[in-house]
N, C-alpha and C positions, 0 to 999 in steps of 0.2 A: 395521460398517458396510461396505456393498459399494463396489466399488473404483469404479464408478460415481458412484455417491451423493458419494462423497469427491471425485471430480475436480469435478462441478458446484457442491458447497460451497465448494471451493479458486475455482475461477474466479469465483462470486459474490462471495467475502471479496477478490478482486483488483478486482474492479469496484467494490466500494464504497470500498475503499482511495482507487481514481483519482476517484472523484467526491467525496471529502471534499477531496483534494489540491485539485483544481478548485473547489470552494466555497470554501477558503481563499483560492486564488488570485483569484478573483471579488471577494472582500469585501475584498482587501488587505490581509490578515492577514500577520505574519511567516511565513517558510519553516516548515513544521512538522518535527518531529523525532520519532524512534522512539516515545520515550514518549509524547509527545502521541496519536500514530496507535495506540498502545495502549491508551491510556486513553478513545479515542473508540471503539474497537472494541468497548470492555468495556461502554460505555454503551448501545451499539446491541444489546447481548445476544451479541456472539458469544464463544464458549468458547475464546479464544485465549490461550496464553502469550506472554511477552514474547519468548521466543527464537522463536517461531513468526511473530510480527509482522515482527520483524528479517529472518528468512528470507523470506518474503515479500514484503518491500520489496526484498531483495537480487535477488529472481528476476523481480519487476518491472524492475529496472533490467537486469538480464540479457537479458531480452525486449524490451527497448527502449522501456517506456512511461515512466520516469521516471530522474531522476540525483538524485544525492545527496551530500554528502561522510559520509567515513565515518572511525572513527579510535578506538582503544583508550583506554578511561578509566582512567587512571595509578593511580586509588584503587580502583576495583571490579577491575579487569581484566575491563571486558564492553567489547564491541563496541558503539560508538555511532551513529547515524545522526542527521544534522541538515540542515539547507537541502534538503528535499525539493522537487523541481520536476517537473512533466510536460515530457516530451518533447512533440514534434510528434506524434509516434504516441500519445501518451497522450491529448494535446488532442482528436486527431482521434475517438477512441474515444468520450470522455466526450460531447464536443458532438453528435457524431452519433448518441450511445446504439448503437454497432455493436459488438455481442459479435465475437469470433473464437474459435479454437481455444484461445488460452491466457485470455480474460477474457469473463465474463458482465456486461453491461451491462444493469439492469433497469430 
C-alpha cells in the first residue's frame, strides 16, 4: 500500500472513531472502552487488530481529540482504555464535519 493511501486510511479511521464516540455521547450510552471500539470497527469492516485500535486511540489523545483512562490489566498484562470521551476539539471536528491534517470526517 502506498504511503499516501495509508495516510488517508488512517485519517479516515480516526474520523470514524470520533463519530462513533460522538454517537454514543448523543445517545447517552456509557463511556466506551477500547474493546467496544475494537468490536465496532470490526463490524464496520475495518481490518484492525486490537493493538492498532489502542494505538489509534492513544494517537487521538495525543492530538487532542479525546481523553480516556488507561491502565494495565493485572491478569492479561494488556493495556486497557476506558471512559473514552471527546474533547472540545473532537466535538468540534465531528459536529462541524471538519477534516484537517490528522482526521478525515466523511
